[in-house]
C-alpha positions, -999 to +999 in steps of 0.1 A: +000+000+000+014+034-010+011+065+011-014+079-014-035+047-010-034+049+028-044+086+028-073+079+004-084+049+024-080+063+059-089+099+054-107+100+020-079+122+008-095+150+028-072+174+047-099+183+071-103+146+080-066+145+088-070+175+110-098+159+129-078+127+133-049+147+148-072+167+172-054+157+204-020+165+190-032+198+176-049+207+209-016+202+227+004+223+203-022+251+203-022+250+241+016+256+241+008+289+223-021+297+246-048+290+220-080+271+227-079+248+196-114+232+202-129+267+201-111+277+169-107+245+149-140+247+130-128+280+114-095+269+100-090+278+063-068+258+040-061+279+009-034+269-016-020+303-024+013+322-027+047+308-021+058+283+005+060+310+032+025+324+026-003+314+049-041+316+050-047+339+080-072+327+104-099+353+108-134+357+123-140+352+151-108+362+170-086+334+182-097+322+216-068+324+240-066+304+273-056+335+293-071+370+290-036+385+288-030+366+255-060+381+238-048+395+205-013+381+210-019+347+196-025+337+160-031+306+138-018+305+103-026+277+079-023+266+043-029+237+020+002+219+009+005+196-020+032+170-025+034+138-046-003+138-052-014+144-016-031+176-004-024+180+033-028+208+059+000+229+074-009+247+106+012+271+126+004+284+161+021+317+170+024+335+203+038+370+205+050+367+169+072+337+177+066+302+164+050+281+192+043+250+172+037+237+137+019+206+125 
């Protein structure tokens, strides 16, 4: 079985299904940045645009931070990557403009 076959069989080649399957891991990474992933995950955008360093900016509603002091200081960036026939999500959690975790 190839990786493409596995991805098609297990996730229906759907990047959002892959995100759902990795919910616990993403929740942990987001928490490291102070982001409440369960409150934000339904609004993630996966747009394949720009170069490799360009992201789809998460917008509306504002990112929900775990602490009041982090409100407006945390961000989620995401994009849709494509490699060898597979479309997959790239998600970056940022805190105070520093990288807190990528998946």
